[in-house]
N, C-alpha and C positions, 0 to 999 in steps of 0.2 A: 303429507309432510308436516310435522309439528313445528312449533315456534323455534325450538332449539335447532332443529335440522335446517330450517330456513336461515337462521342466523349463521350457522356454520357454512352453508352454501354461499351466502353473501360474502363472508370473509374469504372463502376460497376463490371466488370469482374476482374479487378486488385484488387479492394477492397475486393471482395468476396474471391479471392484466398489468400490475406493477412490474412483475418479473419479466414479462414480455417486453415492456417498455424499457426497462433498465438494460436489457440485452442490446439495446441500440447505442448505449453510451459507454465511454471509456472506463469509468470506475465502477461499473455494476458488480464486479466480483466481490467488492467490499460489503454490499448490501444484501446479496442473495442469501448468505447464511443467516443474516439478521431476520429476514422475512420468514425463512423456513423455520427458524427456532421459535419465533413468535407464534406461528400457526401451530407448531408442534406442542408447545407448552400450553397455549390457550385451549386447545381441543384435545389434549392428551394423546397426540399422535394421530388423530383421526384425519386421514387424507392430507397429512402435513406435506407430503412429497409432491402433491399435485402441482402447486406453483413451481416447484423446483424442476419437475419434468417439463413443464411449459417453457421454462427458461432454457433448459438444455435443447429443446426442440428449436427454439428461435436461434440459439447459438449455432446449432448444426446448419440451419438455413443460411446464417451469416457466413459460416465457413464455406458452404457451397457457393455462395455468391462470390466470395473472395477467390475461390478455386477457379470459377469460370472466368473471372477477370484476369487472373494470372495465366490461365491456359490460352486466352486470346493473345497474350504477349509471347507465347511460345514456350512457356515453362511447363515442366512436368509436375502435375499436382495430384497424382494418384494418392488417395488416402488422406488428403489434406483436411476435408471437412470432419472426418472422424478424429484426426489428431487434434484439430482445433477444439472439438467438443471435449475430448479427454483432458486437454489442458485446463479447461474451466471446471471440469469435475475435480481435478487434482487441487485446484485453487480454492474450491468452495466446499466440497463434501467433508473433508477431515475436520475443519473448524466447526462446521454445523453439528456433526455428531458429538464432538467433544463438548461443545457448548450445552447441548441438550443434557448430556450426562452430568455436567458440572452443576447445572441448575437443579436437576432432579436429586442429586446427591447432597445438596445443601452446602457445598464447599464455599469458603470465603472468596471474595473477589480476587485478591492478589494471587492465590493459588490457581484459581480458575483461569485467569488471563494468561498466566504462564503456560498452562496446559493447552489453551486454545492457540496460543502463539506457536508452541512446539508442534501442534497439529498442522498449522499452516506451513511451517518449515518442512514438515514431513511430506505434505502434498506437493510442494515445490520440488523437493528432492526426488520424489517419485516420478514427476514429469521429466526432470533432467535425466534420470536414469533410463526412462523409457526412450528418450531421444537417442541416448547412447546405444541402447540395445537395438533399436531399429535402423540406425544410420552408421553405427560404429564411429561416431564423432561426438565430441563434447558439444554442448549447446552453443558455445561461443563459436567453434569451428563450423558448426551447422549453419549458423546465421551468417558468418563471414563468407561461406561458400555461396549462399543465396545472394548476398550483396555483390560478390564478385561476378556472379552470373548476370545480375541486373546491370552492373557497370559495363559489362562487355556486350550487352545487347540493347541498351537504351541510352541514346545520346543525350536526350533531354535530362535524364537523371544525372548523367555526368556533368553537364553544363550547370545544372542547378546546384549540385553539391560543390563543384569547384568555385562557383561564384560566392556561395555562402561561406565556404572556408576562407576564401580570400578576404571577404568582408570582415570575418571574425578576427583574422590575423592582423588586419590593418587597423580596425576600429576598437576591438576589445583587448587584444594582446599587445597592440602598439608596434607590430612589426612593419618595417618599411616596404618589404616585399616578401612574397612567399617562397622565393628561391627555386621555382620549378619552371621547366620549359613549357611550351604551349602545345606540344604534340598530344594527341589523344592518349597514347600509351602512357606518357609520363603523367598526364592528369589523372588517369585511372589509377596508376601506381600510387600517386600522392594521396588520393581519396581513400584508397584501400588501406594504406598505412595508417591513416588517421583513424579509420574504423577499427583497425586491428589494435590500436592503442587504447581507444576509449571504450570499446564495447565491453570488455571484462568488467571495468569499473561501473559502467552504466547498468549492466545486468545485475551485478552484485548489489548495488544500491537499490535497484528496483525490487529485487527479490526480498532483501532484508526489510525494506520499508513496508512492502506489502504484507509480509508475515507479521510484523509488529502491529500495524494498523488493523489487519484482519483479526488478529488475536484479541485486541482490545474491543473492537466494535462487535465482534461475533458474540461476545459475552455481555458487554455492558449495555448496548443499545436495546436488546430485548428486555433487560431488567428495567431500564428507564421507561420503556413503553408499557410494560405489564405490571409495574409495581403497585398501581392503583386500579388494576383490572381484576381483582378477586382471584389472583393466581398466587399460590404459595411460593415465595422466593426468599432466598437468604438476603438480609439487608446489606446494602452496599452504600458507600458514601455518595453524596451528591457530586455532580461534576465539578462544582466550584471548590470542593474539598479534596479532590484527587491530589495525591502527592507521592513521591517516591519514598519508600520506607528506608530506615537504617537496617543493616549496614550497606544495603545496595547503593544508596546515594553516594556514600564515600567511595565505594568501589568504582562506580561509574565516573566520578570526577578523576580519580587516579588513572583509570583506563583511558579517559579522554586525553589527559596530559601525555600519557605514554604513547598512544597511537599518533598524536599530533607530532611528536618528535620523530617517531619511526617513519612517518609518511614523508618526511623531508630529507632524510639521509639513509636510504636503504636501496636494495635492489628493487627493480620494478615490480616483481611479483609480490614482494613484501609490502611495497607501497600501496598496491591495489587492496590487499587485505586490510591494511591499517586504515586506509581511507574509507572502506566499507564499514568497518567497526566504528570509526569516527562519525560517519553519517548516521548510523543507528543510534549512537548516544545522543547526537544532536536532536534526532527525532523524539527520543524519549523525554528529554528536557523541554523540547518545544511543546509537547502535549501538556506538561506541567505549567509551562508559561501561559498557554491558552486557558488552562484551569484557573491560574492566578488572576488573569484579566477578568474572567467571569466572576471570580470572588470579589474583585474590586467593584465591578458593576453591581453585583447583588448587594454589596455593602454600601452602595451609593457614594463610592469614592470617585467614580468616573461616570459620565453619561453614556447613553447608547451611541451617539455619534462619535465620541472619542474612542469608545470600545471598537467600533468598526474601523476607525482610522488606524488604531494600534494593531488590530488583527491584520489589516491589509498591508501595513508597513512591515509587520513582523514576518508575514509569509513571503514578502518580496525580498527582504534584506536579512533574513536569518536572525532577526532581533528576538524572536520568541524564545530561541535557545537561551539567550542571555537573561531574559525575564525569568525563565524557569530555573536556570542555574543560580541566579541571585536569590530568588525566593526560597529555593531549596536549601541553600547554605545559611541564609539569614533568618529563615523561618518567619517571614514577614506576616503571614496570615495570623500566626499566634501572637505576634507583637501588636498587630492592629486590633485583634480581638481584646487583648488585655487593656489597650488604651481606651477602646470604646466602653469597656466595663469599668473604667476609672482606676485601673491598676497601673503599676509601673512596668517597665520592661524586664 
């Protein structure tokens, strides 16, 4: 084995170990395309899918463990490990392939991120369609059926959810009482109605947020890692310089105002769609808000400790959205650069 082959083997072993480890954590689907794209571009496709296959193997084993746990509770779990693995193939494979093609074709970042994001949406849509084909149910009804089955067979789950919803109503929403009786049937009905109301919104937000983040990270993180590693890549802006271009910025602001109004005075189904779109716009501007904070840090306008405090508060209280929106509309980075260079505004 020559030096190059040893170097390649070391990368594959490290990447495979990382993929196996990431399969144990909640957010690993974001990073699997990144690792696969890095290996693919660095070694021109040589054995690039080895870490990915390791990841799928660990994912299948996790699905098998979940399946055995559910079976011990009396649930039918036939085909669950395979379905679990297919889910993560749908989440990770499309953005991986599109990101590799984008980097190899030399497309600019904005166009490439749009394409990887659309690939992520396609993968999610493919899994939703697969659920419908296999079960003749929408993914929302599929999950609601599973929740109903758990509610009807697991008293501890009922007690925990009822206590949690009671606490939320009294301490978060300010309700003096939940207005339901204490019989098990009424508790189950109350909990199920809650899930029936919030699950479409939660699933929609989760799918859209995942697609947006996966689209950005699948393209941009490999670039950041490989830009100084003797790999031919199309130049992209530094993270501190990321910004939403025109006219998309104005379109997003107008859309945010529109969906905010619609989400307050419309039928429930329209409200759900409006809130999902609103959450997606908030996420986009929040990313720009994070970029702006890193710009301030790099420009020595804020210190590291203050940066960490702002990021923590921003993530907890949606402040990052307002940072991003304000900077986007006022073009603060351009103004600060002009003042630093001795110019006016």
